[in-house]
MIVO-570688 format. One line per 4 residues: number of its first residue (from 1); for each residue x, y, z of N, C-alpha, C. Coordinates in steps of 0.2 Angstrom, whole numbers, plus 5000, padded with zeros to 4 digits. Example, Ala and Ser with C-alpha at 12.3 -4.5 7.8 and 13.67 -1.06 7.14 Angstrom:
2
1 = 5066:4972:5039:5062:4978:5039:5066:4984:5039; 5064:4989:5035:5068:4995:5036:5064:5000:5039
//
This chain:
465
1 = 5320:5419:5761:5319:5420:5754:5325:5417:5750; 5324:5414:5745:5329:5411:5741:5334:5416:5738; 5340:5414:5736:5344:5419:5732:5342:5420:5725; 5345:5425:5722:5344:5426:5715:5345:5420:5711
5 = 5342:5420:5705:5343:5415:5700:5351:5415:5698; 5353:5410:5696:5360:5409:5694:5363:5415:5690; 5359:5417:5685:5361:5422:5681:5355:5426:5679; 5356:5433:5678:5350:5437:5676:5347:5435:5669
9 = 5341:5437:5668:5339:5436:5661:5342:5441:5656; 5344:5439:5650:5347:5444:5646:5341:5445:5641; 5339:5452:5640:5334:5454:5636:5336:5458:5631; 5334:5457:5625:5335:5462:5619:5333:5469:5621
13 = 5328:5470:5624:5325:5476:5626:5319:5475:5631; 5317:5480:5635:5311:5480:5639:5307:5486:5636; 5301:5485:5635:5296:5490:5633:5291:5491:5638; 5291:5497:5641:5286:5500:5646:5281:5504:5642
17 = 5275:5501:5641:5270:5504:5637:5274:5505:5630; 5274:5511:5628:5277:5512:5621:5284:5515:5622; 5287:5515:5628:5294:5517:5630:5298:5511:5629; 5303:5511:5625:5308:5505:5624:5314:5507:5628
21 = 5316:5503:5632:5322:5504:5637:5328:5501:5634; 5333:5506:5633:5340:5504:5631:5344:5507:5636; 5347:5504:5641:5351:5507:5646:5358:5509:5643; 5360:5515:5644:5366:5518:5641:5372:5513:5642
25 = 5376:5512:5636:5382:5508:5636:5381:5501:5637; 5375:5499:5636:5373:5491:5637:5370:5489:5631; 5372:5483:5629:5369:5480:5623:5363:5476:5625; 5362:5474:5631:5356:5470:5633:5354:5473:5640
29 = 5348:5471:5641:5345:5473:5647:5345:5467:5652; 5348:5468:5658:5348:5462:5663:5342:5463:5667; 5339:5457:5668:5333:5457:5672:5334:5452:5678; 5333:5454:5684:5335:5449:5690:5329:5446:5693
33 = 5329:5440:5694:5323:5436:5696:5324:5434:5703; 5319:5435:5708:5318:5432:5714:5312:5428:5714; 5311:5424:5719:5304:5420:5719:5298:5425:5720; 5299:5431:5722:5293:5435:5723:5293:5441:5719
37 = 5298:5443:5715:5299:5449:5712:5303:5448:5705; 5303:5453:5701:5307:5454:5695:5310:5461:5695; 5316:5462:5694:5319:5468:5695:5324:5470:5689; 5323:5476:5686:5328:5479:5681:5329:5486:5682
41 = 5333:5489:5678:5335:5496:5678:5333:5499:5672; 5330:5505:5672:5328:5509:5666:5330:5516:5667; 5332:5520:5662:5334:5527:5662:5328:5531:5662; 5328:5537:5665:5323:5542:5664:5323:5545:5657
45 = 5318:5546:5654:5317:5548:5647:5321:5555:5646; 5321:5559:5651:5324:5566:5650:5331:5566:5653; 5333:5562:5658:5340:5561:5660:5342:5554:5659; 5345:5553:5653:5346:5546:5651:5351:5542:5655
49 = 5356:5546:5657:5361:5543:5661:5359:5541:5668; 5353:5543:5670:5351:5542:5677:5346:5536:5677; 5349:5530:5680:5345:5524:5680:5341:5523:5686; 5335:5520:5685:5330:5519:5691:5329:5512:5692
53 = 5328:5509:5698:5327:5502:5699:5319:5501:5699; 5317:5497:5695:5310:5495:5694:5309:5488:5697; 5305:5487:5702:5304:5481:5705:5297:5479:5705; 5296:5473:5701:5289:5471:5700:5287:5465:5705
57 = 5282:5466:5709:5280:5461:5713:5275:5456:5710; 5277:5450:5710:5274:5445:5706:5267:5444:5708; 5265:5444:5714:5258:5442:5716:5253:5448:5715; 5256:5454:5714:5251:5460:5713:5250:5462:5706
61 = 5254:5459:5701:5254:5460:5694:5253:5454:5690; 5249:5454:5685:5248:5448:5681:5254:5447:5676; 5256:5441:5675:5262:5439:5671:5259:5434:5666; 5262:5435:5660:5261:5430:5654:5267:5428:5651
65 = 5269:5422:5652:5275:5419:5650:5275:5415:5643; 5280:5416:5639:5280:5411:5633:5288:5409:5634; 5288:5402:5635:5295:5399:5637:5297:5395:5631; 5295:5396:5625:5297:5392:5619:5303:5396:5616
69 = 5304:5394:5610:5310:5397:5607:5311:5404:5607; 5305:5407:5606:5304:5415:5606:5302:5416:5613; 5306:5417:5618:5304:5418:5625:5302:5426:5626; 5297:5427:5629:5294:5433:5631:5290:5433:5637
73 = 5290:5439:5640:5286:5440:5646:5282:5446:5646; 5275:5446:5646:5271:5451:5647:5269:5452:5654; 5269:5458:5656:5266:5460:5663:5261:5465:5662; 5255:5463:5665:5250:5468:5665:5250:5471:5672
77 = 5252:5477:5673:5253:5480:5680:5247:5483:5683; 5247:5483:5690:5242:5487:5693:5242:5494:5692; 5236:5498:5691:5237:5505:5690:5241:5509:5695; 5241:5507:5701:5245:5511:5706:5252:5510:5704
81 = 5254:5504:5703:5261:5503:5701:5263:5506:5695; 5259:5506:5690:5260:5510:5684:5262:5517:5685; 5258:5520:5689:5258:5527:5691:5265:5528:5694; 5267:5524:5698:5274:5525:5701:5280:5525:5696
85 = 5279:5520:5691:5284:5519:5686:5284:5526:5681; 5278:5528:5680:5278:5534:5676:5281:5540:5679; 5280:5541:5686:5283:5546:5689:5290:5546:5690; 5293:5539:5690:5300:5538:5691:5304:5539:5685
89 = 5300:5538:5679:5304:5538:5672:5302:5544:5669; 5298:5548:5671:5296:5555:5668:5291:5554:5662; 5287:5549:5662:5282:5547:5657:5276:5551:5659; 5275:5557:5655:5269:5561:5656:5266:5563:5650
93 = 5261:5568:5650:5258:5570:5644:5262:5575:5640; 5268:5577:5643:5272:5581:5639:5277:5578:5634; 5277:5571:5635:5281:5567:5631:5277:5563:5626; 5280:5559:5621:5276:5555:5617:5276:5548:5618
97 = 5278:5546:5624:5277:5539:5627:5271:5539:5631; 5268:5533:5631:5262:5532:5635:5263:5525:5639; 5261:5525:5645:5261:5518:5649:5255:5519:5654; 5250:5515:5653:5244:5515:5657:5240:5509:5656
101 = 5239:5505:5661:5235:5498:5660:5228:5500:5659; 5225:5506:5660:5218:5507:5659:5217:5511:5652; 5223:5511:5649:5222:5514:5642:5218:5510:5637; 5215:5513:5632:5211:5509:5628:5216:5505:5623
105 = 5221:5508:5621:5226:5506:5616:5231:5500:5620; 5231:5494:5618:5234:5489:5621:5242:5490:5621; 5244:5494:5616:5251:5496:5616:5254:5500:5621; 5249:5502:5625:5251:5506:5631:5250:5503:5638
109 = 5248:5497:5638:5246:5493:5644:5251:5489:5647; 5256:5486:5643:5260:5481:5646:5267:5483:5647; 5270:5479:5651:5278:5479:5652:5280:5473:5648; 5284:5473:5643:5286:5468:5639:5293:5467:5639
113 = 5295:5460:5640:5302:5458:5641:5303:5454:5635; 5308:5456:5630:5310:5452:5624:5316:5448:5626; 5316:5442:5628:5321:5438:5631:5326:5435:5625; 5332:5436:5626:5337:5434:5621:5337:5426:5621
117 = 5337:5423:5627:5337:5416:5627:5336:5414:5635; 5334:5408:5636:5333:5405:5642:5337:5399:5643; 5341:5399:5649:5344:5393:5651:5339:5388:5654; 5341:5381:5654:5337:5376:5658:5336:5378:5665
121 = 5341:5381:5668:5340:5383:5675:5335:5388:5676; 5335:5393:5671:5330:5399:5672:5323:5396:5670; 5322:5392:5665:5316:5389:5664:5313:5386:5670; 5317:5381:5673:5315:5378:5679:5313:5383:5685
125 = 5317:5388:5686:5316:5393:5691:5309:5396:5690; 5307:5398:5683:5301:5401:5682:5295:5396:5683; 5296:5390:5681:5291:5385:5682:5289:5384:5689; 5295:5384:5693:5294:5382:5700:5291:5388:5704
129 = 5293:5394:5703:5291:5399:5707:5286:5404:5704; 5285:5405:5698:5281:5410:5695:5274:5407:5692; 5275:5401:5689:5269:5398:5686:5264:5396:5691; 5266:5394:5697:5261:5392:5702:5257:5397:5704
133 = 5259:5403:5703:5255:5409:5706:5249:5410:5702; 5244:5412:5705:5237:5412:5702:5237:5418:5697; 5241:5423:5697:5241:5428:5692:5245:5427:5687; 5248:5421:5686:5253:5420:5681:5251:5414:5677
137 = 5252:5415:5670:5250:5410:5665:5255:5409:5660; 5255:5403:5657:5260:5402:5651:5256:5401:5645; 5259:5404:5639:5255:5403:5633:5260:5400:5628; 5257:5398:5622:5261:5395:5617:5264:5400:5612
141 = 5268:5398:5607:5271:5403:5603:5266:5407:5598; 5260:5403:5597:5255:5406:5593:5251:5411:5597; 5250:5410:5603:5247:5415:5608:5252:5421:5608; 5258:5420:5609:5263:5425:5609:5263:5430:5603
145 = 5262:5427:5597:5262:5430:5591:5256:5435:5591; 5250:5432:5593:5244:5436:5593:5245:5442:5598; 5247:5441:5604:5248:5446:5609:5253:5451:5607; 5258:5449:5604:5264:5453:5602:5261:5458:5597
149 = 5257:5456:5592:5254:5460:5587:5250:5465:5590; 5246:5463:5595:5242:5468:5598:5245:5473:5603; 5251:5471:5606:5254:5476:5611:5260:5479:5609; 5263:5477:5604:5269:5480:5602:5268:5486:5597
153 = 5272:5491:5598:5271:5497:5593:5271:5494:5586; 5267:5497:5582:5266:5495:5575:5272:5495:5571; 5277:5499:5573:5283:5500:5569:5289:5496:5571; 5287:5491:5576:5293:5486:5578:5294:5482:5572
157 = 5301:5481:5571:5303:5476:5565:5301:5469:5566; 5300:5467:5572:5299:5460:5573:5291:5458:5572; 5287:5463:5573:5280:5462:5572:5277:5465:5566; 5281:5468:5562:5278:5471:5556:5273:5467:5552
161 = 5276:5461:5550:5271:5456:5546:5265:5454:5550; 5266:5453:5557:5260:5451:5561:5255:5457:5561; 5257:5463:5561:5252:5469:5561:5249:5469:5554; 5251:5466:5549:5248:5467:5543:5243:5462:5541
165 = 5241:5457:5545:5237:5452:5543:5233:5448:5548; 5229:5444:5546:5225:5440:5551:5230:5433:5552; 5228:5430:5557:5231:5424:5559:5228:5417:5556; 5230:5416:5550:5227:5410:5546:5232:5404:5547
169 = 5229:5399:5547:5233:5393:5547:5236:5391:5541; 5242:5388:5541:5245:5386:5534:5250:5391:5532; 5251:5396:5535:5257:5401:5533:5261:5402:5539; 5268:5404:5538:5273:5404:5543:5271:5408:5549
173 = 5269:5414:5547:5267:5419:5553:5259:5421:5552; 5256:5417:5548:5249:5419:5547:5247:5425:5543; 5252:5426:5538:5251:5432:5534:5247:5430:5528; 5242:5434:5527:5237:5433:5522:5236:5440:5518
177 = 5231:5441:5515:5230:5447:5511:5230:5453:5515; 5234:5458:5513:5235:5464:5517:5230:5469:5515; 5227:5472:5520:5223:5478:5519:5227:5484:5521; 5228:5489:5517:5232:5495:5518:5228:5499:5523
181 = 5231:5501:5529:5228:5505:5534:5233:5510:5537; 5231:5516:5539:5235:5521:5542:5236:5518:5549; 5243:5517:5551:5244:5514:5557:5248:5520:5562; 5250:5525:5559:5254:5530:5563:5253:5537:5559
185 = 5254:5542:5563:5254:5549:5560:5259:5553:5563; 5263:5557:5559:5268:5561:5562:5266:5568:5561; 5266:5572:5567:5264:5579:5567:5270:5583:5567; 5272:5586:5562:5278:5590:5561:5277:5597:5566
189 = 5283:5599:5569:5283:5605:5573:5283:5611:5569; 5285:5610:5562:5286:5616:5558:5281:5617:5553; 5277:5612:5552:5272:5613:5546:5265:5611:5549; 5260:5613:5545:5253:5611:5547:5251:5604:5544
193 = 5247:5601:5548:5245:5594:5545:5249:5588:5548; 5248:5582:5546:5251:5577:5548:5254:5572:5542; 5259:5568:5543:5261:5564:5538:5259:5557:5540; 5254:5554:5536:5252:5547:5538:5257:5542:5536
197 = 5257:5536:5540:5261:5531:5538:5257:5524:5538; 5257:5521:5533:5252:5515:5533:5256:5508:5534; 5253:5503:5535:5256:5497:5537:5261:5494:5531; 5258:5496:5525:5262:5494:5519:5268:5498:5518
201 = 5268:5505:5520:5274:5509:5521:5280:5505:5525; 5277:5503:5531:5282:5500:5535:5286:5494:5533; 5282:5490:5528:5286:5484:5525:5292:5486:5522; 5293:5492:5519:5299:5494:5515:5305:5495:5520
205 = 5304:5495:5527:5309:5496:5531:5313:5489:5532; 5310:5483:5530:5313:5477:5530:5319:5477:5526; 5324:5473:5528:5330:5472:5524:5329:5470:5517; 5332:5473:5512:5331:5470:5505:5326:5474:5501
209 = 5323:5479:5505:5317:5483:5502:5319:5490:5501; 5317:5493:5495:5318:5500:5494:5313:5504:5498; 5315:5510:5500:5311:5514:5504:5306:5517:5499; 5300:5519:5501:5295:5522:5497:5295:5529:5499
213 = 5290:5533:5495:5290:5540:5496:5288:5542:5503; 5283:5539:5506:5280:5540:5512:5286:5540:5518; 5290:5535:5518:5295:5534:5523:5300:5539:5522; 5302:5540:5515:5308:5545:5514:5305:5552:5516
217 = 5299:5554:5515:5296:5560:5517:5296:5561:5525; 5294:5555:5528:5293:5555:5535:5300:5557:5538; 5305:5553:5536:5312:5554:5540:5315:5561:5538; 5314:5563:5532:5316:5570:5530:5313:5575:5534
221 = 5306:5575:5535:5303:5580:5539:5304:5579:5546; 5305:5573:5549:5307:5572:5556:5314:5575:5557; 5319:5574:5553:5325:5577:5554:5325:5585:5554; 5321:5587:5549:5320:5594:5548:5317:5598:5553
225 = 5312:5594:5556:5307:5597:5561:5311:5597:5568; 5314:5591:5570:5316:5589:5576:5323:5591:5578; 5327:5592:5573:5335:5593:5574:5337:5600:5572; 5334:5603:5567:5336:5609:5565:5332:5614:5569
229 = 5336:5620:5571:5333:5625:5575:5328:5629:5571; 5324:5633:5574:5319:5637:5571:5323:5642:5565; 5329:5645:5567:5332:5649:5563:5335:5645:5557; 5337:5639:5558:5340:5635:5553:5334:5633:5548
233 = 5328:5631:5551:5323:5630:5546:5321:5636:5542; 5321:5642:5545:5319:5648:5541:5324:5649:5535; 5330:5646:5536:5335:5647:5530:5335:5641:5525; 5331:5636:5527:5330:5630:5523:5323:5629:5520
237 = 5323:5627:5514:5316:5625:5511:5317:5617:5509; 5312:5613:5512:5312:5606:5511:5307:5604:5506; 5308:5602:5500:5303:5599:5496:5302:5592:5498; 5296:5589:5496:5295:5582:5497:5297:5579:5491
241 = 5296:5572:5491:5298:5568:5485:5294:5569:5479; 5288:5572:5480:5284:5572:5474:5285:5578:5470; 5289:5583:5472:5291:5589:5469:5295:5588:5462; 5300:5584:5463:5304:5583:5457:5300:5578:5452
245 = 5297:5574:5455:5293:5569:5450:5288:5573:5446; 5285:5579:5449:5280:5583:5446:5284:5587:5441; 5290:5590:5443:5294:5594:5438:5296:5591:5432; 5298:5584:5433:5301:5580:5428:5296:5576:5423
249 = 5289:5578:5424:5284:5575:5420:5285:5576:5413; 5283:5572:5409:5283:5573:5401:5278:5579:5400; 5280:5583:5395:5276:5589:5393:5275:5588:5386; 5270:5591:5383:5268:5591:5376:5272:5597:5373
253 = 5275:5596:5368:5279:5602:5365:5278:5601:5357; 5278:5607:5354:5278:5607:5347:5285:5608:5344; 5286:5607:5338:5293:5608:5335:5295:5615:5335; 5291:5619:5335:5292:5627:5335:5293:5629:5342
257 = 5292:5626:5347:5293:5628:5354:5301:5630:5355; 5302:5636:5358:5309:5638:5360:5311:5634:5366; 5317:5635:5368:5319:5633:5375:5316:5636:5380; 5315:5643:5379:5312:5647:5384:5305:5645:5386
261 = 5301:5643:5380:5294:5641:5381:5294:5634:5384; 5299:5630:5383:5299:5623:5386:5300:5624:5394; 5304:5629:5396:5306:5630:5403:5299:5632:5406; 5296:5637:5403:5290:5639:5406:5284:5634:5407
265 = 5284:5630:5402:5279:5624:5402:5281:5619:5408; 5287:5618:5409:5289:5614:5414:5288:5617:5421; 5289:5624:5421:5288:5627:5427:5281:5627:5429; 5277:5628:5424:5269:5628:5425:5267:5621:5429
269 = 5271:5616:5429:5269:5610:5432:5269:5610:5439; 5274:5615:5442:5275:5615:5449:5274:5622:5452; 5272:5627:5448:5272:5634:5450:5268:5635:5457; 5263:5631:5458:5259:5631:5464:5263:5629:5470
273 = 5268:5626:5470:5272:5623:5475:5275:5629:5479; 5276:5634:5476:5280:5640:5480:5276:5646:5480; 5269:5645:5480:5265:5651:5480:5266:5656:5486; 5268:5653:5492:5269:5656:5498:5276:5656:5501
277 = 5281:5654:5496:5288:5654:5498:5292:5657:5493; 5297:5661:5496:5302:5664:5492:5308:5660:5492; 5309:5656:5487:5315:5652:5487:5322:5656:5487; 5322:5662:5485:5328:5666:5485:5329:5670:5491
281 = 5325:5668:5496:5327:5671:5503:5330:5666:5507; 5331:5660:5504:5334:5654:5508:5341:5653:5506; 5345:5650:5511:5351:5647:5510:5352:5641:5507; 5347:5636:5508:5347:5629:5506:5340:5627:5503
285 = 5340:5624:5498:5334:5621:5495:5336:5613:5495; 5332:5609:5498:5333:5602:5498:5328:5598:5493; 5330:5594:5489:5326:5591:5484:5327:5584:5484; 5323:5579:5487:5324:5572:5486:5322:5570:5479
289 = 5326:5566:5476:5324:5564:5469:5324:5556:5468; 5319:5554:5464:5319:5547:5462:5318:5547:5455; 5323:5544:5451:5323:5543:5444:5324:5536:5443; 5320:5533:5439:5321:5526:5437:5322:5521:5443
293 = 5318:5522:5448:5318:5519:5455:5324:5519:5458; 5328:5525:5458:5334:5526:5461:5333:5532:5465; 5335:5532:5471:5334:5538:5476:5341:5542:5476; 5341:5548:5475:5347:5552:5477:5345:5559:5479
297 = 5350:5563:5481:5348:5570:5485:5351:5575:5481; 5347:5581:5480:5350:5587:5477:5349:5593:5482; 5354:5596:5484:5354:5602:5488:5356:5608:5485; 5352:5613:5484:5354:5620:5481:5357:5624:5487
301 = 5363:5627:5486:5366:5631:5491:5366:5638:5489; 5364:5642:5493:5364:5650:5493:5361:5652:5486; 5355:5650:5485:5351:5654:5479:5350:5661:5481; 5350:5663:5487:5349:5670:5489:5354:5674:5487
305 = 5360:5671:5485:5366:5675:5483:5367:5676:5475; 5362:5673:5472:5362:5672:5464:5364:5679:5461; 5361:5684:5463:5362:5691:5459:5369:5693:5460; 5372:5691:5466:5379:5694:5467:5384:5690:5463
309 = 5383:5684:5461:5387:5680:5457:5386:5679:5450; 5380:5681:5448:5378:5680:5441:5382:5682:5436; 5386:5687:5437:5391:5690:5432:5398:5690:5433; 5400:5685:5438:5407:5685:5441:5410:5679:5438
313 = 5415:5679:5433:5418:5673:5430:5422:5669:5434; 5425:5672:5439:5430:5668:5443:5427:5664:5448; 5429:5658:5448:5426:5653:5453:5429:5653:5460; 5436:5654:5460:5439:5653:5466:5438:5660:5471
317 = 5440:5659:5477:5440:5665:5482:5433:5667:5482; 5428:5663:5484:5421:5665:5484:5418:5664:5491; 5414:5667:5494:5410:5666:5500:5402:5665:5498; 5399:5660:5500:5392:5659:5499:5391:5658:5492
321 = 5395:5655:5488:5394:5654:5481:5387:5650:5479; 5383:5652:5475:5377:5648:5473:5379:5642:5469; 5377:5636:5471:5379:5630:5468:5374:5624:5469; 5375:5619:5466:5370:5613:5466:5374:5607:5468
325 = 5373:5604:5474:5376:5598:5476:5372:5592:5474; 5375:5587:5471:5372:5580:5470:5375:5575:5474; 5371:5572:5478:5373:5566:5482:5370:5560:5480; 5374:5556:5476:5371:5550:5473:5376:5544:5475
329 = 5372:5539:5478:5376:5533:5481:5378:5528:5475; 5375:5529:5469:5377:5525:5463:5379:5531:5458; 5385:5533:5458:5387:5539:5454:5386:5538:5447; 5383:5543:5444:5382:5543:5437:5382:5550:5434
333 = 5387:5551:5430:5389:5558:5428:5383:5561:5424; 5380:5557:5419:5375:5559:5415:5368:5561:5419; 5367:5556:5424:5361:5557:5428:5362:5564:5432; 5368:5565:5435:5369:5571:5439:5368:5577:5435
337 = 5371:5577:5429:5371:5583:5425:5364:5585:5422; 5360:5579:5421:5353:5580:5418:5349:5583:5424; 5349:5580:5430:5345:5582:5436:5347:5589:5438; 5353:5591:5438:5355:5598:5440:5353:5603:5435
341 = 5353:5601:5428:5351:5606:5423:5343:5607:5424; 5339:5602:5425:5332:5603:5426:5331:5608:5432; 5334:5606:5438:5334:5611:5444:5336:5618:5442; 5341:5619:5439:5344:5625:5437:5339:5629:5433
345 = 5336:5626:5428:5331:5629:5423:5325:5631:5427; 5323:5627:5432:5317:5628:5436:5318:5634:5440; 5324:5635:5443:5326:5641:5447:5326:5647:5443; 5329:5647:5437:5329:5653:5433:5323:5655:5431
349 = 5318:5650:5430:5311:5652:5428:5308:5655:5434; 5309:5652:5440:5305:5654:5446:5308:5661:5447; 5314:5663:5447:5316:5669:5448:5313:5674:5443; 5313:5673:5437:5311:5677:5432:5303:5679:5433
353 = 5299:5674:5435:5292:5675:5436:5291:5679:5443; 5295:5677:5448:5294:5680:5455:5296:5687:5455; 5302:5688:5453:5306:5694:5453:5305:5699:5447; 5302:5696:5442:5300:5700:5436:5307:5703:5433
357 = 5312:5700:5434:5319:5701:5431:5322:5695:5429; 5325:5695:5423:5328:5689:5421:5336:5690:5422; 5339:5684:5425:5346:5683:5425:5347:5676:5424; 5353:5675:5421:5355:5668:5419:5358:5665:5425
361 = 5356:5658:5426:5358:5654:5431:5363:5649:5429; 5366:5650:5423:5372:5646:5420:5378:5647:5425; 5379:5652:5428:5385:5653:5432:5384:5648:5439; 5378:5646:5440:5377:5642:5446:5381:5635:5445
365 = 5386:5634:5448:5390:5628:5447:5387:5621:5450; 5388:5616:5447:5386:5609:5449:5391:5605:5451; 5390:5602:5457:5395:5598:5461:5393:5591:5462; 5396:5586:5460:5394:5579:5461:5398:5577:5467
369 = 5395:5576:5473:5399:5575:5479:5401:5568:5479; 5407:5567:5482:5410:5560:5483:5408:5558:5490; 5402:5554:5489:5399:5551:5495:5399:5544:5495; 5398:5540:5501:5398:5533:5501:5394:5530:5496
373 = 5396:5525:5493:5393:5521:5488:5389:5515:5490; 5383:5514:5489:5379:5508:5491:5382:5501:5488; 5382:5496:5493:5385:5490:5490:5379:5485:5487; 5373:5488:5486:5368:5484:5483:5363:5488:5479
377 = 5358:5485:5477:5353:5489:5472:5347:5492:5476; 5347:5491:5482:5340:5493:5485:5341:5498:5491; 5347:5500:5493:5348:5504:5499:5349:5512:5497; 5347:5514:5491:5348:5521:5489:5344:5526:5493
381 = 5338:5524:5495:5334:5528:5500:5338:5529:5506; 5341:5524:5509:5344:5524:5516:5350:5529:5515; 5354:5529:5509:5359:5533:5508:5357:5540:5507; 5352:5542:5504:5349:5548:5503:5348:5551:5510
385 = 5345:5548:5514:5343:5550:5521:5349:5551:5525; 5354:5547:5524:5360:5548:5528:5364:5554:5526; 5364:5555:5519:5367:5561:5516:5364:5568:5519; 5357:5567:5519:5353:5573:5521:5355:5575:5529
389 = 5355:5569:5533:5357:5570:5540:5364:5573:5541; 5369:5570:5537:5375:5573:5538:5376:5580:5536; 5373:5582:5531:5374:5589:5528:5371:5594:5533; 5366:5592:5537:5363:5597:5542:5365:5595:5549
393 = 5370:5591:5550:5372:5589:5557:5376:5594:5561; 5379:5599:5557:5383:5604:5561:5379:5610:5560; 5381:5616:5564:5378:5622:5563:5379:5625:5556; 5375:5629:5554:5376:5632:5547:5382:5637:5547
397 = 5386:5637:5542:5391:5641:5542:5392:5644:5535; 5395:5649:5534:5396:5652:5527:5403:5653:5526; 5407:5648:5525:5414:5649:5525:5417:5651:5519; 5422:5655:5519:5425:5657:5513:5430:5652:5510
401 = 5434:5654:5505:5438:5650:5501:5445:5652:5501; 5450:5648:5503:5456:5650:5504:5459:5651:5497; 5464:5655:5496:5467:5657:5489:5471:5651:5487; 5472:5646:5491:5476:5640:5489:5471:5635:5485
405 = 5465:5636:5486:5460:5631:5483:5460:5631:5476; 5459:5626:5473:5459:5626:5465:5452:5628:5463; 5451:5628:5457:5444:5630:5454:5439:5625:5455; 5441:5618:5456:5437:5613:5457:5436:5611:5464
409 = 5438:5615:5469:5437:5613:5476:5437:5619:5480; 5432:5619:5485:5432:5625:5490:5428:5623:5496; 5429:5626:5501:5426:5624:5508:5419:5625:5507; 5415:5620:5510:5408:5620:5510:5405:5624:5515
413 = 5399:5626:5515:5396:5630:5520:5394:5626:5526; 5395:5620:5526:5394:5615:5532:5400:5612:5533; 5402:5612:5540:5408:5609:5542:5410:5602:5540; 5404:5598:5539:5405:5591:5538:5407:5589:5531
417 = 5406:5594:5526:5407:5592:5519:5414:5595:5517; 5417:5591:5512:5423:5593:5508:5421:5592:5501; 5418:5596:5497:5415:5595:5491:5420:5595:5485; 5419:5592:5480:5423:5592:5474:5419:5591:5468
421 = 5421:5594:5462:5417:5594:5456:5416:5587:5454; 5420:5583:5454:5419:5576:5452:5421:5571:5458; 5419:5565:5458:5420:5560:5464:5427:5558:5464; 5432:5562:5465:5439:5560:5466:5442:5566:5470
425 = 5448:5564:5472:5452:5569:5476:5450:5569:5483; 5444:5571:5484:5441:5572:5491:5435:5568:5493; 5434:5567:5499:5428:5563:5501:5423:5567:5504; 5417:5564:5505:5411:5568:5507:5412:5570:5514
429 = 5414:5565:5519:5415:5566:5526:5421:5569:5527; 5422:5572:5533:5428:5576:5535:5434:5571:5536; 5440:5574:5536:5446:5569:5537:5446:5565:5543; 5443:5567:5548:5443:5562:5554:5438:5556:5553
433 = 5434:5557:5548:5429:5551:5547:5432:5547:5541; 5437:5548:5538:5439:5544:5532:5440:5537:5534; 5444:5536:5540:5446:5529:5542:5440:5525:5544; 5434:5529:5546:5428:5525:5547:5423:5524:5542
437 = 5425:5528:5536:5420:5528:5531:5418:5521:5528; 5423:5517:5527:5421:5511:5524:5417:5506:5529; 5419:5506:5535:5416:5502:5540:5410:5504:5543; 5409:5511:5543:5403:5514:5546:5398:5517:5541
441 = 5401:5519:5536:5396:5523:5531:5396:5521:5524; 5401:5516:5522:5401:5514:5515:5399:5507:5514; 5396:5504:5519:5394:5497:5518:5387:5496:5521; 5385:5490:5522:5379:5488:5524:5377:5491:5531
445 = 5382:5493:5534:5381:5496:5541:5376:5502:5540; 5377:5506:5535:5373:5512:5534:5366:5510:5533; 5365:5504:5530:5358:5502:5529:5355:5499:5535; 5359:5495:5539:5356:5492:5545:5355:5497:5550
449 = 5360:5502:5551:5359:5507:5556:5353:5512:5555; 5353:5514:5549:5348:5519:5547:5341:5516:5546; 5340:5510:5544:5333:5507:5544:5331:5506:5551; 5335:5504:5556:5333:5504:5563:5332:5511:5566
453 = 5336:5516:5564:5335:5523:5566:5329:5526:5564; 5327:5524:5558:5320:5527:5555:5314:5524:5560; 5315:5517:5561:5310:5514:5566:5310:5517:5572; 5316:5518:5575:5316:5521:5582:5313:5528:5582
457 = 5315:5532:5577:5312:5539:5576:5304:5538:5575; 5302:5533:5572:5295:5533:5571:5291:5531:5577; 5295:5528:5582:5292:5526:5589:5289:5533:5592; 5292:5539:5590:5290:5545:5593:5283:5547:5590
461 = 5281:5545:5585:5275:5548:5581:5269:5547:5585; 5264:5551:5584:5257:5550:5588:5253:5545:5584; 5252:5539:5587:5248:5534:5584:5241:5536:5583; 5238:5534:5577:5232:5536:5575:5227:5531:5576
465 = 5229:5525:5577:5224:5519:5578:5220:5520:5585
//
């Protein structure tokens, strides 16, 4: 037997059915070639640090090579070998990954190697040892594009445009008129029903595009359902993006209408949203907001304590003080004040109608958080999701306020936050993160990392196609 190739193949990733392999602490996947086999290491999906050797015998499994600029290898395995791999990596019905060459969905049938580059020596090795095998063929880049579109998960960034179109000649990737179809559905663990995601929704995950309502709702629900414990979810009410849009709709009013009647009319627009929910039993109310094509986040803290603080004039030395946080990646004082006022008026009317007792919500303070500012005009949705994730990253706490705190600053109920009334003096992330804020959280890195993170999370959804 000949020795191994001069150097292993360097792959961006290897996908086993719908399971994307990223070995821990490695930027690339190394794939070792011998004349009769291909070998790589993959982690078990439940024990990620435990790597397993996968050896693919060339003569027993079909191979499809593309050796052009975009190099890729598709392997259609034997059913018996696929079963061995599933058992080795823990891919079964209890997880959301699938790998089965007998499956009707082509996205579950192949092992796919996305190769970073091929050296001339590697290409010669492949042509001399693999292509002469009867079960091995070579395809063109056009064939690679078509096969990639059929086998890759629909949320993969590299094939999004391919998934949206037919392959017509005369265009760069064959993208023609797009027909909107549902390509994935996420079934929340905490709510009934599913969140559908269409191919057009996926387009907004590309760089330079704003996120739309469906993607924002998907990721908010994903974090809420997958990362918060049951007790934390019980303390938190998450509205979707359409709530504030409905609350902020234009309403007809007469000159003689009082402020109270205007509040009632506005509340009527959304009163059905909380038919089965008591907002004043919650610690947190999360409201994603889109105003004039700009996303930002509103979080109401401790509305359950409103009766305890409604008549207390002193701001300092409080525990669980009801307040409204505004997280805006393009800070605007007027926008923050207007949005918070609408939310506060809504809560006051909701309380009056549900509890049949009127109390003033004017003591509920408004805090504009000093959070990372976006460097462009389109990443506001990404920053909204990042702020939401960071707010609920640590366990829920109801910390008090030290007597040394000023009236404009107090400890947040969540450890990761240091709030302030205006965007000055203190930052959104804790002190240990300040040095990293610009490099990791305040620049394009937030956009790139979280766009990819949303795609990775979406890989877990149950495909509806």
